[in-house]
C-alpha positions, 0 to 999 in steps of 0.5 A: 096179178098186180094192178096198174094202180099198185104199180103207179103207187109204187113208182110214185114213191120211187119218184119221190125218193129220186126227186128228193135226192136230186136225180131229176137234176141229172136228166136233160128235160129238153127231149121230154114230152110236156107232161114229163117236163111238168113232172120234171119241174115238180121234182126239182121243187122238192129236191133237197138243197144239199142234193146238188153237192152230193157225190155219187148221188145217183148210185147212193139213191139206187142202192137205197131203193134196194137190190132190184134197182141196183140190178136195174142200174147195172143193167142200164149201164150197158144201155147208153142208148136208153139212158144216155152216155152221161147217165150210163157212165154214172151207173158204171160206178154202181157197185153191187154191194149190199149189207150181208144177211146173218150168218145164222140165216146163211148156215140154215139156207146151206143146210136145208139146200144140201139136206145135211147138217152144216158140220157134216158138209164143211170142216169150217164155214166162215162169215161172209167175205162179200155181199151183193144184191142177190147172194153173198159169198162165204169162205169155207173148208171141206175135208178130203183124203189129202186134207182140208181144201178151201172153197167159196160158198155162194148163198142166195139171199132169203126171200129175194125172188119175191122182192124181184118179182114185184119190182120187175113187174113194175119195170114192165109196166113202165116199159109197156106204157112208154112203148104205147106213147112213144115211137122212140121207146118202141125203137129202143124196145124197152119191153125187150130190155126189161124182159132181158133183165128179168131173164138175166135175174132169173138165171142168176137166182138159180145157182145151178145155172151159174155152175153150169156156165162155169163148167161150160167155160171150163170146157171151152178154155181148157187149152187156153194158156192165159185163162182159167176158171174155178172148179165147181164142187157139184156135190155142194151145189144146189138151186140156192147154194153154189160151191167152187174152188177158192181163188188165192190170186192177186186182184187184177185191179191192184196194179201195185200188187201185180208189179210187186209180184213181178207180173208183166202188166202190159202182157196181162192187158193184151191177154185180157183183151185177146181172151175176151175176144176169143171167147166171144168169137170162137165160143160165142159164150163170154163173161159179161161182167168182167170188171176188176173185182171179178178178175184175178191173176194166179201164181202162174200168171193166168187170168182167173174170172169169178162170178158167172152170174151174167153171161153173154151168147152170140149166135154164128151170124152175130159172131161173123158180124162182130168179126167183120165189123172189127176187121173193117175198123182195123183195116179202115174198110168202112164200106164193107163194114156198112155192107155187113150191117145191111147184110145182117138186117141190122140197118134197113135195106132202104138206106144207102150203103155209101151214106152209112159207110160215111157215118161209120168212117166218122166213128172209125177215123178219129180212133185209128192209129191212136193209143187207148189213152187218146181215145174217148170211149164216151164220145165214141159211144155217143157218136155210135148211138146217134148214127144208129138212130139216124139209120133206123137201126133197131136196138140189138140187146146181145150186141150192146151187152158185147159192146159194153163188156168190150168197153169195160175190158178195155178200161181194165186193160188200159189201167194196166197199160195206158199205151195199149192199142185195142185195135192192134191187140185185137187184130190177130184174134179177129184175123184168126177167126176170119181165116178159120171160119170165112176162109176155104176150110170154113166155107167147106164146113158151111157147105157140108152143114148146108147139105145136112140142113137141106136133107132135114128140110126134105124129110120134113116136107110131108108133115109141113104140107099137111100142116099148111093144108089144115091151116088153109081149111081152118081159114076157108071155114072162118071166111065162109062162116065169119067170126062173131062176138056175142053181145055179152062179150062186147059188153064185158070188154067195154066194162073192162076198159072202162074200169081200167081207165077209172083205175089209171085216173085215180092212180094219177091223182094219188101220185099228184097228191104225193108230189104235192105232199112232198112239196109241202113237207119239204 
């Protein structure tokens, strides 16, 4: 187990790199506690003179720190409530692009994972065409009865799991320390943020799970007229290798190429927004990394998504919440929007519906009846998270991922059609879902499910009563006999706490020494 001392030394080195590259200059020191303001001042002292003039210094620094920090930066770009809207916007430009590892390593990894010689697997295995923090992609060909077929082979970076394990442990240490010291950190649920990142990375590192996500979305969208996903080649897929159909499409971010091929850009923009909302509401399963590099248009004019490493899920309650919130903004029914927040438990019940509706109106009115080019999403997000703080709304990571993906999708769609109105475009999909799920047919299905669940509960009552009886007996026994700790146990606990305090004190002095060294070697 990695000690607090090791975490502090590692994080001290990261802090020195950030200070030298001028990252502290991007942080507003006003809301920081006195101890952190002191560290902020020390960091500004050792800042390189040229750092203030450097372009993209945040993304450049994060990339230099390694793949774990690239993933953290991309993840925090979805959490403006944690890092603030300004830093979130800077992190949005962070590209998950790393130098590729060698062709020989990739070929060795593929052969070992699939337990065959490479020449027996592929008729051709080309060099990497893209490299990211966790994996890289090669264009290859497989032999079939009808000839060769092009495929994309995604290969996990060797040793990446160990690197992430060390860095994620350090991120967790920071989050736990912050929550012990700060009520605001507890409201933002920083430990949960890190745990969500760790789960996301763990899923990304098992490429069989990405293949399963591809397969699930293919089933969900098989009847969608405007969207499809690549086909998985299961016989060429393992834990650290994923093989799928090669997509020869036009990148959605290449507006000129799309226009040259005769595609209707405004129609593509509408299809993108409606497709995303359809996946989120209808399926509760959506692609959560829909930037232009992951989206293509095939020869039939359908959207094709790739890179399913980051996916989002919504439970039925969250889908209902999303649909009613969107409809409330579309119809300007701010009271109903406020009521939905309280009914879902996202805003504590002691707050007034009328006051929260007033705050929601302050968000909705400035964007209503305006085209996308007139809407400042940065200002909208700033106001939204100010409101959630005022009304004690606890952070909901799954909703923030959804919301951030919506912002990215709107940005891509707006690049295709600057006059696109997201609310008018979203209305048919939202109304269709509400009519289907909250109308008479949906209410009947809900009642039928409720009867089934009630039957299951009745069948479980005897076992639940037996468990309750055993718990009551155990509580009664503990109450009568009491719970005591041996003197040796108490002494061991005291000694352990004293050791922990000594380690943290030494670590703080080491970090101070490192900062002082950075000042003198400047």
